[in-house]
KOLLO-837788 format. One record per residue: residue in one letter; x, y, z of N, C-alpha, C, CB in turn. Coordinates in steps of 0.02 Angstrom, whole numbers, plus 50000, padded with zeros to 5 digits. Glycine has a CB too. Layout:
residues N
PT tikol  n_px  n_py  n_pz ca_px ca_py ca_pz  c_px  c_py  c_pz cb_px cb_py cb_pz
PT     a     X     Y     Z     X     Y     Z     X     Y     Z     X     Y     Z
...
***
This chain:
residues 126
PT tikol  n_px  n_py  n_pz ca_px ca_py ca_pz  c_px  c_py  c_pz cb_px cb_py cb_pz
PT     x 38334 48819 44052 38383 48824 44106 38346 48836 44172 38434 48881 44092
PT     x 38382 48838 44224 38355 48844 44291 38376 48912 44320 38379 48786 44337
PT     x 38331 48943 44357 38348 49007 44388 38402 48996 44442 38285 49041 44419
PT     x 38440 49049 44456 38492 49044 44508 38462 49027 44575 38532 49110 44513
PT     x 38402 49054 44589 38369 49040 44652 38350 48966 44658 38306 49084 44659
PT     x 38322 48938 44604 38305 48867 44604 38367 48824 44608 38264 48849 44542
PT     x 38419 48843 44572 38482 48806 44574 38509 48803 44646 38534 48838 44528
PT     x 38507 48859 44681 38531 48861 44750 38487 48816 44794 38531 48933 44777
PT     x 38422 48823 44786 38375 48785 44828 38384 48710 44817 38302 48805 44812
PT     x 38388 48688 44755 38396 48616 44741 38464 48590 44762 38385 48603 44667
PT     x 38515 48631 44754 38582 48610 44776 38584 48604 44851 38635 48660 44752
PT     x 38555 48651 44885 38554 48649 44958 38518 48586 44982 38519 48712 44987
PT     x 38463 48568 44950 38427 48507 44968 38469 48445 44953 38360 48503 44929
PT     x 38504 48445 44898 38548 48389 44880 38604 48381 44931 38577 48398 44810
PT     x 38632 48437 44953 38686 48436 45003 38659 48406 45069 38714 48508 45015
PT     x 38599 48424 45088 38568 48397 45148 38559 48321 45141 38499 48431 45163
PT     x 38532 48300 45083 38522 48228 45072 38588 48190 45068 38482 48217 45007
PT     x 38639 48224 45044 38706 48194 45040 38740 48191 45108 38750 48232 44990
PT     x 38711 48224 45156 38738 48227 45225 38807 48257 45226 38739 48156 45255
PT     x 38817 48308 45185 38880 48345 45184 38876 48399 45237 38895 48376 45113
PT     x 38922 48396 45284 38921 48441 45342 38967 48501 45335 38940 48402 45404
PT     x 39005 48504 45281 39054 48558 45271 39018 48626 45270 39094 48547 45206
PT     x 39039 48670 45313 39012 48738 45317 39022 48774 45250 39045 48778 45374
PT     x 38968 48801 45222 38972 48840 45160 38980 48798 45097 39028 48887 45165
PT     x 38969 48733 45101 38979 48689 45044 38937 48711 44983 38962 48617 45063
PT     x 38873 48725 44994 38829 48744 44939 38856 48805 44903 38758 48757 44964
PT     x 38875 48856 44941 38901 48918 44910 38966 48904 44872 38913 48971 44964
PT     x 39011 48866 44901 39074 48851 44868 39063 48811 44804 39121 48812 44915
PT     x 39021 48760 44809 39007 48717 44752 38978 48757 44694 38958 48661 44773
PT     x 38928 48799 44708 38896 48838 44655 38943 48892 44627 38832 48870 44680
PT     x 38986 48919 44669 39035 48968 44645 39083 48934 44596 39075 49000 44705
PT     x 39106 48875 44613 39151 48838 44569 39115 48819 44504 39177 48775 44603
PT     x 39052 48803 44508 39013 48786 44448 39012 48844 44398 38941 48766 44468
PT     x 39012 48905 44423 39010 48963 44379 39070 48965 44332 39006 49028 44419
PT     x 39126 48939 44355 39187 48939 44314 39190 48878 44267 39248 48940 44359
PT     x 39140 48835 44270 39140 48773 44231 39070 48764 44200 39159 48711 44275
PT     x 39054 48804 44150 38985 48804 44123 38962 48738 44093 38980 48856 44070
PT     x 39006 48699 44063 38985 48635 44035 38969 48584 44090 39039 48607 43988
PT     x 39007 48587 44144 38992 48544 44201 38927 48567 44234 39050 48544 44253
PT     x 38917 48632 44237 38855 48659 44265 38795 48634 44225 38857 48736 44266
PT     x 38801 48632 44159 38747 48606 44117 38732 48533 44134 38765 48612 44042
PT     x 38784 48494 44144 38775 48424 44164 38740 48419 44231 38844 48388 44168
PT     x 38761 48462 44277 38732 48462 44345 38658 48482 44343 38771 48509 44390
PT     x 38643 48534 44306 38573 48556 44300 38531 48502 44267 38568 48622 44259
PT     x 38558 48468 44217 38522 48413 44186 38506 48360 44239 38564 48381 44129
PT     x 38555 48344 44281 38544 48295 44334 38488 48318 44381 38609 48283 44374
PT     x 38490 48381 44401 38439 48407 44447 38369 48403 44416 38455 48478 44467
PT     x 38365 48418 44352 38300 48420 44319 38274 48351 44299 38304 48464 44258
PT     x 38318 48303 44289 38298 48237 44263 38312 48178 44309 38333 48226 44199
PT     x 38354 48189 44359 38371 48134 44404 38416 48081 44373 38308 48101 44428
PT     x 38447 48100 44317 38494 48055 44282 38549 48097 44251 38457 48011 44229
PT     x 38600 48065 44227 38657 48100 44197 38651 48099 44121 38724 48068 44219
PT     x 38662 48157 44090 38659 48159 44016 38724 48132 43986 38646 48230 43992
PT     x 38779 48142 44021 38846 48122 43997 38863 48154 43930 38849 48046 43991
PT     x 38832 48211 43915 38844 48245 43852 38913 48278 43851 38790 48298 43839
PT     x 38937 48299 43909 39003 48331 43914 39052 48281 43941 39000 48394 43958
PT     x 39109 48276 43908 39163 48233 43932 39228 48271 43935 39170 48170 43888
PT     x 39272 48250 43977 39340 48277 43981 39386 48221 43959 39358 48303 44055
PT     x 39416 48230 43901 39458 48178 43871 39422 48111 43869 39524 48171 43910
PT     x 39358 48113 43852 39318 48053 43845 39287 48026 43909 39360 48001 43817
PT     x 39296 48061 43965 39271 48039 44030 39209 48080 44049 39326 48045 44085
PT     x 39154 48046 44062 39091 48079 44081 39082 48078 44157 39031 48044 44047
PT     x 39030 48111 44180 39015 48111 44252 39000 48040 44276 38954 48158 44266
PT     x 38967 48000 44234 38953 47931 44254 39017 47891 44261 38907 47897 44201
PT     x 39065 47903 44216 39130 47869 44222 39165 47887 44287 39175 47887 44161
PT     x 39161 47951 44305 39193 47974 44367 39161 47940 44427 39188 48051 44373
PT     x 39096 47938 44429 39061 47908 44485 39077 47833 44489 38985 47919 44480
PT     x 39078 47799 44433 39095 47727 44432 39167 47718 44456 39086 47698 44361
PT     x 39213 47760 44433 39282 47755 44456 39286 47765 44532 39327 47807 44420
PT     x 39250 47815 44557 39251 47827 44629 39223 47766 44667 39210 47889 44647
PT     x 39171 47736 44641 39143 47677 44674 39193 47620 44672 39077 47656 44641
PT     x 39226 47610 44615 39276 47557 44610 39335 47571 44656 39299 47551 44537
PT     x 39357 47633 44656 39414 47653 44697 39401 47640 44771 39431 47726 44685
PT     x 39341 47651 44792 39324 47646 44863 39281 47585 44878 39290 47708 44886
PT     x 39279 47535 44832 39233 47479 44843 39247 47439 44905 39234 47434 44783
PT     x 39309 47436 44926 39324 47401 44988 39291 47437 45047 39399 47395 45000
PT     x 39290 47502 45044 39258 47541 45098 39182 47537 45094 39280 47613 45095
PT     x 39155 47528 45033 39083 47526 45025 39052 47466 45061 39065 47525 44952
PT     x 39091 47414 45070 39065 47355 45106 39058 47368 45181 39110 47295 45093
PT     x 39090 47420 45204 39088 47439 45275 39024 47478 45289 39151 47480 45294
PT     x 38987 47458 45338 38924 47492 45354 38934 47565 45372 38889 47456 45412
PT     x 38994 47583 45393 39008 47652 45412 39034 47693 45353 39058 47653 45469
PT     x 39039 47663 45295 39068 47698 45237 39030 47762 45223 39068 47653 45175
PT     x 39068 47813 45203 39038 47880 45195 38987 47883 45138 39092 47930 45182
PT     x 38992 47841 45088 38948 47846 45031 38898 47788 45026 38988 47849 44968
PT     x 38905 47739 45069 38863 47679 45063 38789 47699 45066 38880 47629 45120
PT     x 38754 47680 45014 38682 47693 45014 38664 47766 45005 38652 47668 45076
PT     x 38710 47808 44986 38695 47879 44978 38714 47903 44908 38732 47921 45032
PT     x 38669 47893 44860 38684 47914 44792 38692 47990 44785 38629 47889 44745
PT     x 38662 48027 44830 38669 48100 44828 38741 48121 44842 38620 48133 44878
PT     x 38771 48087 44890 38840 48103 44906 38886 48083 44849 38861 48068 44972
PT     x 38874 48025 44819 38914 48004 44762 38908 48054 44705 38892 47934 44738
PT     x 38848 48081 44695 38838 48131 44642 38876 48195 44658 38764 48146 44633
PT     x 38870 48219 44718 38904 48282 44736 38980 48273 44730 38885 48304 44808
PT     x 39006 48218 44756 39078 48206 44752 39099 48196 44679 39097 48145 44794
PT     x 39056 48166 44639 39071 48157 44568 39078 48223 44532 39017 48115 44535
PT     x 39032 48269 44545 39036 48335 44513 39096 48375 44540 38972 48374 44524
PT     x 39110 48368 44604 39170 48400 44632 39233 48375 44596 39176 48387 44709
PT     x 39236 48309 44586 39293 48280 44551 39296 48303 44479 39290 48203 44554
PT     x 39239 48308 44446 39238 48330 44377 39265 48402 44370 39167 48326 44348
PT     x 39249 48445 44418 39275 48513 44417 39352 48511 44422 39245 48555 44476
PT     x 39377 48472 44470 39449 48466 44478 39481 48435 44417 39466 48424 44540
PT     x 39447 48387 44387 39473 48354 44328 39477 48402 44269 39429 48294 44310
PT     x 39429 48445 44262 39431 48493 44207 39491 48539 44214 39366 48534 44205
PT     x 39510 48554 44275 39568 48597 44288 39634 48561 44278 39564 48625 44358
PT     x 39635 48495 44289 39697 48456 44283 39680 48385 44257 39734 48452 44352
PT     x 39659 48380 44194 39634 48316 44169 39685 48260 44170 39609 48325 44100
PT     x 39747 48273 44152 39796 48220 44148 39807 48185 44215 39862 48248 44122
PT     x 39806 48222 44269 39813 48193 44335 39758 48142 44349 39813 48248 44389
PT     x 39696 48161 44334 39639 48117 44349 39635 48059 44301 39575 48156 44347
PT     x 39653 48070 44238 39654 48015 44189 39705 47963 44213 39672 48041 44117
PT     x 39763 47985 44235 39815 47939 44260 39789 47901 44320 39879 47977 44278
PT     x 39755 47935 44366 39728 47900 44425 39677 47848 44405 39698 47951 44473
PT     x 39635 47866 44357 39583 47819 44336 39611 47758 44301 39534 47854 44289
PT     x 39668 47766 44270 39699 47709 44236 39740 47665 44282 39743 47735 44180
PT     x 39762 47693 44339 39807 47654 44382 39779 47639 44450 39871 47691 44389
PT     x 39733 47677 44475 39709 47669 44543 39640 47637 44543 39707 47736 44580
PT     x 39637 47574 44562 39572 47542 44568 39565 47514 44638 39564 47485 44515
PT     x 39505 47497 44654 39492 47472 44721 39510 47399 44728 39419 47482 44739
PT     x 39499 47374 44786 39510 47303 44800 39446 47276 44831 39572 47293 44847
PT     x 39442 47211 44835 39383 47181 44864 39379 47191 44939 39381 47108 44848
PT     x 39437 47201 44970 39438 47214 45041 39503 47252 45058 39433 47148 45082
PT     x 39501 47288 45114 39558 47327 45135 39617 47281 45149 39541 47370 45197
PT     x 39676 47300 45126 39736 47262 45139 39747 47204 45091 39733 47236 45207
PT     x 39707 47198 45039 39714 47143 44992 39783 47145 44957 39658 47146 44940
PT     x 39805 47204 44939 39869 47210 44904 39919 47248 44944 39860 47244 44837
***
Protein backbone atom coordinates (compact mmCIF):
# COMPACT_ATOMS: atom_id res chain seq x y z
CA UNK A 1 0.00 0.00 0.00
CA UNK A 2 0.97 3.63 -0.17
CA UNK A 3 1.53 5.99 2.76
CA UNK A 4 -1.02 8.77 3.29
CA UNK A 5 1.73 11.32 2.65
CA UNK A 6 2.65 9.75 -0.70
CA UNK A 7 -1.01 9.39 -1.62
CA UNK A 8 -1.54 13.10 -1.00
CA UNK A 9 1.61 14.07 -2.90
CA UNK A 10 0.78 11.93 -5.95
CA UNK A 11 -2.85 13.03 -5.97
CA UNK A 12 -1.85 16.67 -5.77
CA UNK A 13 0.48 16.17 -8.75
CA UNK A 14 -2.27 14.40 -10.69
CA UNK A 15 -4.68 17.26 -9.97
CA UNK A 16 -2.09 19.74 -11.30
CA UNK A 17 -1.58 17.65 -14.45
CA UNK A 18 -5.35 17.34 -14.83
CA UNK A 19 -5.54 21.15 -14.69
CA UNK A 20 -8.29 21.00 -12.08
CA UNK A 21 -8.62 24.48 -10.61
CA UNK A 22 -11.25 23.71 -7.93
CA UNK A 23 -10.06 25.01 -4.55
CA UNK A 24 -9.46 22.13 -2.13
CA UNK A 25 -10.05 19.43 -4.76
CA UNK A 26 -7.23 17.17 -3.54
CA UNK A 27 -8.46 17.26 0.06
CA UNK A 28 -12.09 16.64 -0.94
CA UNK A 29 -11.18 13.84 -3.32
CA UNK A 30 -9.02 12.01 -0.77
CA UNK A 31 -11.61 12.49 1.99
CA UNK A 32 -14.25 10.89 -0.23
CA UNK A 33 -11.84 8.06 -1.07
CA UNK A 34 -11.67 7.18 2.64
CA UNK A 35 -15.36 6.25 2.54
CA UNK A 36 -14.83 4.04 -0.54
CA UNK A 37 -11.95 1.64 0.22
CA UNK A 38 -12.36 -0.56 -2.86
CA UNK A 39 -12.29 2.48 -5.15
CA UNK A 40 -9.27 3.75 -3.21
CA UNK A 41 -7.51 0.43 -3.94
CA UNK A 42 -8.24 0.92 -7.65
CA UNK A 43 -6.94 4.48 -7.47
CA UNK A 44 -3.75 3.50 -5.65
CA UNK A 45 -3.18 0.75 -8.21
CA UNK A 46 -3.47 3.39 -10.94
CA UNK A 47 -0.99 5.67 -9.18
CA UNK A 48 1.51 2.87 -8.70
CA UNK A 49 1.17 1.26 -12.14
CA UNK A 50 -0.12 3.91 -14.52
CA UNK A 51 -2.92 1.58 -15.59
CA UNK A 52 -6.27 0.40 -14.27
CA UNK A 53 -6.62 -2.99 -12.58
CA UNK A 54 -10.41 -3.05 -13.04
CA UNK A 55 -10.51 -5.57 -10.18
CA UNK A 56 -13.40 -3.75 -8.50
CA UNK A 57 -16.68 -3.29 -10.31
CA UNK A 58 -20.03 -1.80 -9.38
CA UNK A 59 -22.75 -3.98 -10.90
CA UNK A 60 -20.20 -5.15 -13.44
CA UNK A 61 -18.89 -1.66 -14.31
CA UNK A 62 -15.17 -0.95 -13.87
CA UNK A 63 -13.24 2.32 -13.81
CA UNK A 64 -12.26 1.71 -17.46
CA UNK A 65 -15.94 1.31 -18.39
CA UNK A 66 -16.74 4.60 -16.66
CA UNK A 67 -13.97 6.45 -18.47
CA UNK A 68 -15.01 4.98 -21.83
CA UNK A 69 -18.63 5.96 -21.15
CA UNK A 70 -17.54 9.49 -20.28
CA UNK A 71 -15.52 9.70 -23.48
CA UNK A 72 -18.45 8.41 -25.52
CA UNK A 73 -20.89 10.70 -23.74
CA UNK A 74 -18.77 13.74 -24.46
CA UNK A 75 -17.22 12.67 -27.79
CA UNK A 76 -18.83 15.53 -29.66
CA UNK A 77 -17.10 17.92 -27.30
CA UNK A 78 -13.80 16.06 -27.56
CA UNK A 79 -13.52 17.12 -31.19
CA UNK A 80 -13.51 20.73 -30.01
CA UNK A 81 -10.00 22.06 -29.38
CA UNK A 82 -11.33 23.84 -26.29
CA UNK A 83 -12.82 20.67 -24.80
CA UNK A 84 -12.06 20.27 -21.13
CA UNK A 85 -10.66 16.75 -21.41
CA UNK A 86 -9.15 16.73 -24.89
CA UNK A 87 -5.64 15.38 -24.67
CA UNK A 88 -5.70 15.23 -20.88
CA UNK A 89 -5.83 11.63 -19.66
CA UNK A 90 -5.19 12.82 -16.10
CA UNK A 91 -8.42 14.78 -16.08
CA UNK A 92 -10.33 11.82 -17.55
CA UNK A 93 -8.90 9.65 -14.77
CA UNK A 94 -9.79 12.07 -11.98
CA UNK A 95 -13.31 12.56 -13.34
CA UNK A 96 -13.64 8.80 -13.78
CA UNK A 97 -12.81 8.14 -10.14
CA UNK A 98 -15.12 10.96 -9.04
CA UNK A 99 -17.90 9.32 -11.05
CA UNK A 100 -17.11 5.90 -9.60
CA UNK A 101 -17.50 7.29 -6.07
CA UNK A 102 -20.89 8.75 -6.98
CA UNK A 103 -21.83 5.53 -8.74
CA UNK A 104 -21.05 3.45 -5.68
CA UNK A 105 -23.46 5.65 -3.72
CA UNK A 106 -26.22 5.44 -6.35
CA UNK A 107 -25.41 2.67 -8.84
CA UNK A 108 -28.81 2.36 -10.50
CA UNK A 109 -28.80 6.01 -11.56
CA UNK A 110 -25.43 5.67 -13.29
CA UNK A 111 -26.20 2.28 -14.83
CA UNK A 112 -29.34 3.81 -16.35
CA UNK A 113 -27.34 6.77 -17.70
CA UNK A 114 -24.75 4.45 -19.20
CA UNK A 115 -27.43 2.44 -20.95
CA UNK A 116 -29.35 5.40 -22.34
CA UNK A 117 -27.03 8.40 -22.64
CA UNK A 118 -24.44 8.22 -25.38
CA UNK A 119 -22.63 10.85 -27.29
CA UNK A 120 -23.07 11.97 -30.83
CA UNK A 121 -20.58 12.60 -33.59
CA UNK A 122 -21.27 16.31 -33.38
CA UNK A 123 -23.28 18.74 -31.29
CA UNK A 124 -26.89 19.04 -32.40
CA UNK A 125 -26.94 15.76 -34.33
CA UNK A 126 -30.10 14.57 -32.58
